[in-house]
N, C-alpha and C positions, 0 to 999 in steps of 0.2 A: 504494500500500500504506500502511496506517495506521502512524504512528510507534508504537513499542513503548510509550512512556510513556502515550500517549493510550489505547492498547488496555488497559493495566493499569487505568487509571482506570475504563474501561467495565466491565471484569471485576469489580472490587471493588464498583462501584455496582450490579451485577446480583446481588450477594449470594453470589458464589462465593468463599468463603474459601480460604486455602492448603490444598492437598491433602497429606495425610500420605504421605510416600514414604520408602523405605529408602535415602536418599542423604544425604551430608554437606551442610551448608549451602553455598549458592552461593559464599561467600567462601573456603571451604577448597579450595584447588586441589590436584590430584595433583602429585607432585613433578616430573613431566616436562612440565607445562603452563606455558607462558609467561604471566606475569602481565598482559601488555598484550593479546596476541591471545587469551588464555584458551583456547589450543589447544596441541597439541604442536609447532606451527610458529610461528616468530617473526612479528612483524608484517611485512606487506609494505611496501615502500618505493615510493611512487608515482613518485618521481623516477627510478627505475631503468627505468621502462617506456617503450615507444614510445607513439605517439599512440593506437593501437588499444587497447592494454592499459590505458592510462590511462582510457579510456572505460569499460572493464570494471571498473576499480577504483572509479571514481566511481559507477557503477551499484550496486556492492556497498555503498558507503557510503550511498547513498540508500535502498537496500532495508533496511539495518540501522537507518536513522533515526539515524545517529551522525555527528558531525563528525570523529571520530577514526578509529582503525584499524577497518576493517570486520570483523565477526565473523559469518561465514556460510559455507555451502558454496561460494558464489561467491568469497568471499575466499580460502578455502583453495585453490581451483583456480588462483588467480593465482600460486601457487608452482610450477606446472607449466611445461612448455615453451611452451605456447601454440600448438603445431603441430597438424596433423591427427594425432590420437593413433594411429590405426590404420596409416596409410600412410607418415607421415614423421616420427614421433616418435623421439626418441633411443633409446628401448628397442629399436627395430628390429623388423622384421616377424615374425621367428621368435618372439620373446618376447611380442609383442602377440597373436599367434594362440594361444599357450599360455594367455595370460590370458583370452582370449575363450572358449576351450574349457573352462577351469576354471569360468568363470562359467556357461556353458551346462550343464555337468555339475551344479553345485551348485543350479541352478534346474530340473533335469529337463526341459530344453528341447531336444527332438530335432531340430527344424528348424534352429535356430541351430547346434547341434552338427554336423549333417550338412554344411551349407554351409561351415562353418569348418574342419572336418576336412579337406576337400579343399584349402582354401587353406593350412592348416598343413603338409600334406604337400608342397605345391608350393613352400613357402619353406624347406623343409629340416628340419622338426620330425620327430624320430625316431619311428617307429611304436611302439616299445616305450614311449616316454614318453607318447605319446597313449593307450596302453593303461592306463598308470598312472592317468591322469586319468579315462578312461572307466569303469574298474572300481573307482575310489576305492582303489587299492592303496596300501600304505605307501610313504612317500617315501624310505625307507631305500635308499641306493645312488644316489639322484639328487643330482647336484651343484648348487651355486649357479651362476647366479642362478635356475635353473629350480625348484629345491627351495623357495626362499623364496616364489616366485610362487605355487606350489601351496599352500603353507602359509598364506599371506596370504588367498588366495581361500577356502579351506576354512574357516578360522577366522572370517573376516569374515562370511561368509554363513550360517554355522551358529550362531555365538554373538552376532552383531550387534555385534561389537567386535573390536579387536586388543589382545591382552593386553600387559602390561608386559615380557614376555619376547620375544614375536614382533616387536613394533614396532621396538625398537632394532636387532634383527638385520636386519630388512628395510631400515631406514634405512642401516645400515652397508654392506649388500650392494649396494643399488641407488642410494643417494644420494637427496637430497631431491627433486630435480626428477623423476627417474624414478619414485620411489615415488608422488608425487602424480599423475603421468600414469597409472601403473598402476591406482591406486584409481579415478581418474576414468573410465578406460576400462572397468573392471569394472562400475562403477555404471551407465554408459551402456548396456552390453550386458545388464545386469540389467533395465533399463527396456525395451530392445528385446524381451527374452525375455518380459516381462510382456505386451506387445502381442501377440506370437505365441501365447502361452498363452490369453489372454483370448478370442481369436477362433479358437482351435483350428486354427491353421495347420498343416496336414499337409504332408509332403513331396510333391513331384511324383510322379505315377503312375509306378511302376516303380523308384523309388529305394528303397534298402534302409534300414530302420530299424536304425541301428548303436549306439544309446545304450540300454543296459539300463534299464528303468523298472519300478517296483514296482506300476504301475497301467496301465490301458488308457484311452486318451483316448476321450471320447464320440464316437459315430458320428453327428454332427449337422452334417456339412459339405456344401457344394455340390461336386459332382464336378469342375466346371470350375475353380473357384478353389482347391479343396482347403482351404477354410476356411469359417467360419460366415457369411461375407459373400459374396454372389454376385460372379462375375467381372464387372468393369466393362469397357466397350469401351476399346481403346487410343486413342492411343499411351500406353505406360506409362513412368513415370519411370525405372524400371530393369527389367531382366528377369534372372531367374536364368541363362538361357542366355548373356546378354551377359557376366555376371560370371564364370560358371563354364562355359566353353565345352566343357569335357571331357565333360559329360553333357548330353544333350538334355533340355530342360524348357520348359514354357510360360511366356510372360510373364504379367504381371498378378498374380503372387502374392508373398507376403512382406510384411515390415513396412511398406515404403514404400506399397504398394498398400492395405494396411489403413488407414494413416493418411490416405490420400487420401479416404477416406469422411468424414472429419471436416471441420469448417470452421475449425479452429484455435483455440488457447487464447484469443487476444485477444477473440473474440466469445462465449466460453463463458458468461461471467457473464450476458450479456444473454439467453441461452437457458435456462439452468437456475437462475440466481440464485447470489449469493455464498454463501448459507447452505449449499446443497448442495455447492458447491465446497469449503467449509471442512470439511464432513463427510467428503468424499473425502480431504482432506489429513490429517485427524485419524485416520481409520481406517488410512491408510497408515503414519503415524507410529507408531501403536500396534502394527501388525503387525511393524514393524522395530525396536521398542523405542527409538525415536529421541526421546530426552528433549528435545533442542534444538528439533527441528521441532514436537513436540507443544506444548511450553511457549510457544514463540513464536507459535503459531497458535491456541491455545485462546482467548485474549482476543478476537482478531478474529472468531473463530467465534461467540462470545457476542454480540458487537456486530452480527453479521450475522443474528442471530435464532435460532441453534441452541440449542435448549432444554437446560437443565442435565441433565434426565433422559436425554436422548439422549447427551450427552457422557459421563455416568457409565456408560452401557451400553458405550460404546466403550472408555472408560478401563479398565474392569475386565473387559473381554472377556465380558460377560454376553450371554445370548440376546437376539436381536433381536425375539423375540415381543412383540407389543404396540406396536411402532414403527409409524409411518405407513408405508404400503406402499412408497413410493419410498425412504424412509430404510432400511427393512429390506432392500429389494432391493439397494441399494448396499452396505450393510454386509456382507451375506452374500456378495455377489459379490467384494468386496475381500478378505475373509477367506480365501475359497477360493483366490483368485489368488495371494496372498502367503504363505499358510501351506501349502496343499496343492500349489501349482504345477499345479493342474488344476481348471478350473471346470466343474462338472457341467452337463449339458444343461439341466436344469430351472432351475438357478440363472441360467444365461445367458439362457434364454428369458424369465424373470421380469424381469431387468434390461433386456433389449431391449424388452419391452412397456412398462416404466416410462419409459424415456428415448429410445427409438428408436435406430437404428443410428448416426446422425451424432453425437448427443450422447454416446452410450456410448463411441464411439471417442475423443472428446476427453476424456471423464472418465478413461479408461484412460491417455491421454497425460499428463494432469495427475498421476495417481497414480504413473505410471512416472517422471516427473521428480522427484517427491519420494522415490521409492525410490532413485533415483540419488544424490540429496542425502544420504539417510540413510547410504549407504555411505561417503561422504566425511566426513561429520560424525563417524561412529563411528570410522573408522580414525585420525583425527587428534584424537579425544577433545575435540571442541569443547564447551567449557563454556558455561553460560548467562551473559548479561551480569551484571556485578557487581551484587549486591543483589536479583537475581531468583531466587526460590525455584522448585525443580523441581515439576512438577505431575503427572508420570507415574510410577506405581509400576513399578519395574523389579525383575527377579529379583535 
């Protein structure tokens, strides 16, 4: 990854001056932001980590291009427990399933909801509380920590930030480690939900749709896989019946099977080019109002050959009409995925023609990873490096 200073020089040399945005100067920090980490969390101390987490710290430093305290979503995650967030994190299974259900609800993702509703019931989550999440009922009467988990999820995914009232209450209720784990978990399941939505993964035949939606998913799926991708021959990495033996279901469906169609992110640049990858990152950052992710990736995007006029269309949410066919297909696909939580059949078909199934799966994985980062960056109000001006207009 290019160092930020190098990328800035490229951006200025390309003639892209600072963008006018409705934000304070980068040097003026909110009162709850630490001056060194430039986030709501203090700098992490490498000396406190074991060998594995020191490697993660060093990777965050390299990614940020800084010899000092790293500033990125990866650095913020270092404040978490470092455990398997779903199965062995200190939050406990009951609260993690509540967090996952809240994420599925706020992203209108019925497959993710259906599987995790079963698990939530199995680990003791009350049916009445599940109904509060399912129908977006008022939190009145729900006690903490359940109430603050619901409030954090609803606010974060609706407004793309945690306000100055919600954040300190969440921190006081959950503690720093648990709050970081919670946001990280929610971001990861938002990413998983994006994969399921992009490829229209429907529930196994005979399962009841129990999540109320304001729209109908397109009917463009294969009957065997119940998704837009055909069923691949086994053996499968996981199967729904193995995880949820309470209900009979076929193997070969779900997020792991969808991702198996890809070749992985390490080879994506050699297949689609860095320019297209940068476009995918920028349109994801724009959809999530992620100032940090946008500003840190715009200069590398310019260096990779993404034209200023394309960047302006994404920055200001203008129509994709007039863009190159592949650019337009990706922009429209990502906008529907992250704004509507429903990709129309013709939008998907256009993107599949442009990129093919393999590359589209990996592009969705890339965008999903940045959607997960956006949640972490927003929750902990990660500011830009000192002296770097914001480039994304925000509400």
